[in-house]
C-alpha positions in Angstrom: 0.2 0.0 -0.4 2.6 2.1 0.7 4.5 1.7 -2.6 0.8 2.3 -4.9 0.5 5.9 -2.3 4.0 6.9 -2.6 3.6 5.9 -6.9 0.0 8.0 -6.4 2.1 11.2 -5.0 4.4 11.2 -7.1 1.9 11.8 -9.6 -0.3 14.3 -8.1 3.9 16.6 -7.8 3.9 15.9 -11.8 -0.1 16.4 -13.0 1.1 13.3 -15.6 2.4 9.6 -14.7 4.6 7.9 -16.7 4.6 4.9 -19.8 3.6 2.2 -16.5 0.4 3.7 -15.7 -1.7 4.9 -18.1 -4.8 2.7 -17.0 -4.8 4.6 -13.6 -5.7 8.3 -13.7 -7.1 10.7 -11.3 -10.8 11.3 -11.0 -12.9 15.2 -11.8 -14.6 15.2 -8.8 -17.3 18.4 -8.5 -18.8 19.0 -6.2 -22.5 18.3 -5.5 -25.4 20.8 -7.1 -27.6 19.9 -4.7 -26.7 20.5 -1.0 -28.3 23.6 -0.3 -28.5 22.5 3.5 -26.7 24.5 6.7 -23.3 24.7 6.3 -22.1 21.0 6.2 -20.1 20.2 8.8 -23.5 20.5 11.3 -26.2 19.0 9.3 -24.4 15.2 8.7 -25.4 11.9 9.5 -24.4 11.4 13.2 -22.5 8.2 12.2 -20.1 7.8 10.8 -19.6 7.1 6.4 -17.4 6.1 3.3 -18.5 4.8 0.6 -19.8 5.2 -3.0 -23.7 5.6 -3.6 -24.8 3.9 -7.1 -27.8 4.6 -7.4 -31.0 7.0 -6.3 -32.8 4.7 -3.5 -29.2 4.5 -1.2 -29.4 8.4 -1.7 -32.8 8.7 -0.1 -31.9 6.0 2.3 -29.2 8.4 3.1 -30.9 11.3 2.7 -33.5 10.1 6.3 -30.1 10.4 8.0 -29.5 13.7 7.7 -30.8 15.8 9.6 -34.0 17.2 10.1 -33.5 20.6 11.0 -31.9 21.1 7.9 -33.7 19.1 5.2 -37.3 19.6 6.5 -38.5 16.7 7.3 -41.2 15.3 4.2 -38.5 16.2 1.9 -37.4 13.5 -0.8 -33.5 13.0 -1.7 -33.2 16.1 -5.0 -32.9 13.4 -8.1 -28.7 12.7 -9.4 -28.6 10.7 -12.6 -26.9 7.1 -11.2 -26.1 6.1 -14.9 -23.8 8.9 -15.0 -23.0 10.0 -12.0 -21.4 8.0 -8.4 -22.3 9.5 -5.4 -18.9 10.1 -2.4 -19.2 10.3 0.0 -17.2 11.1 3.9 -18.9 11.8 7.0 -17.6 11.3 10.1 -20.2 10.7 11.9 -21.3 13.0 15.5 -18.7 15.0 17.1 -18.7 16.9 20.9 -17.8 20.0 19.4 -17.4 23.2 16.2 -14.5 23.2 14.2 -14.3 20.2 12.5 -14.2 19.6 8.5 -14.0 16.6 5.7 -13.4 17.5 2.0 -11.7 14.8 -0.4 -8.3 15.7 -1.1 -8.7 13.8 -5.0 -10.4 9.8 -6.0 -7.8 7.3 -8.2 -8.4 5.0 -10.1 -6.8 1.8 -11.0 -8.3 0.3 -13.1 -9.8 -2.1 -11.0 -10.1 -0.1 -7.8 -11.0 3.5 -6.6 -9.2 5.3 -4.5 -10.2 8.6 -2.8 -8.3 10.6 -0.8 -10.5 12.6 2.0 -9.2 15.3 4.9 -10.8 15.5 8.4 -9.6 19.3 9.8 -9.4 19.6 13.4 -9.6 21.4 16.0 -5.8 21.8 17.7 -4.2 24.3 19.3 -6.0 27.5 20.2 -8.9 27.1 18.5 -12.2 28.7 19.6 -14.6 26.3 19.1 -18.7 26.1 19.8 -19.8 23.9 22.8 -23.2 22.4 19.9 -22.8 18.9 19.0 -21.8 18.5 15.0 -22.1 16.2 12.0 -19.7 17.3 9.3 -20.1 15.7 5.9 -18.6 15.8 1.9 -20.7 14.6 -0.7 -18.9 14.6 -4.8 -20.8 13.7 -7.6 -17.3 11.4 -10.0 -18.0 9.9 -13.5 -20.4 6.7 -13.3 -18.4 4.0 -12.2 -18.9 -0.2 -10.4 -15.4 -0.4 -9.0 -14.8 -1.2 -5.7 -14.1 1.8 -2.8 -11.0 2.2 0.0 -11.5 5.6 1.6 -8.1 6.7 3.2 -8.9 9.1 5.5 -6.3 11.4 7.3 -7.0 13.9 9.9 -4.4 17.4 10.6 -5.2 19.1 13.6 -5.4 22.6 12.6 -3.9 25.3 14.7 -5.7 28.1 16.1 -3.1 29.5 18.7 -2.5 33.7 18.6 0.1 34.8 16.4 3.4 36.2 17.2 4.3 39.5 16.3 7.8 41.1 16.6 9.4 44.6 17.8 
């Protein structure tokens, strides 16, 4: 896995891959255009979810787990053309405070599997945050694929320490 990740990172840096990786490719990530609820930091499901959705019924089931205050109680999930797209969902589940974020870094198709890189941002040293429970979620669309998906989730603490000034 480390060797494959090194190849992926080298390709990211070069923005193109040399011979021997011709079947490998980055996948364009398109933010989900139908996401019109409140900030994604508070509207995700209460449980952690990292997976692709490939049908309207899967999307509708996830939609029902989103916070009721963010999508309304009786609103159906927006229609997505799953013949053209696969939806990728990264939800952190409930976190104890504000200041948590989740974002997609990239998706890579090696010809048989999708490798999806996700970054969780956490409030770090010196960060002030609300005491409200939050449930960060990120949703993107990629061109339709039936390849199995592997999510790699990395975490980073956000440093909110005071800025030093020198006189």
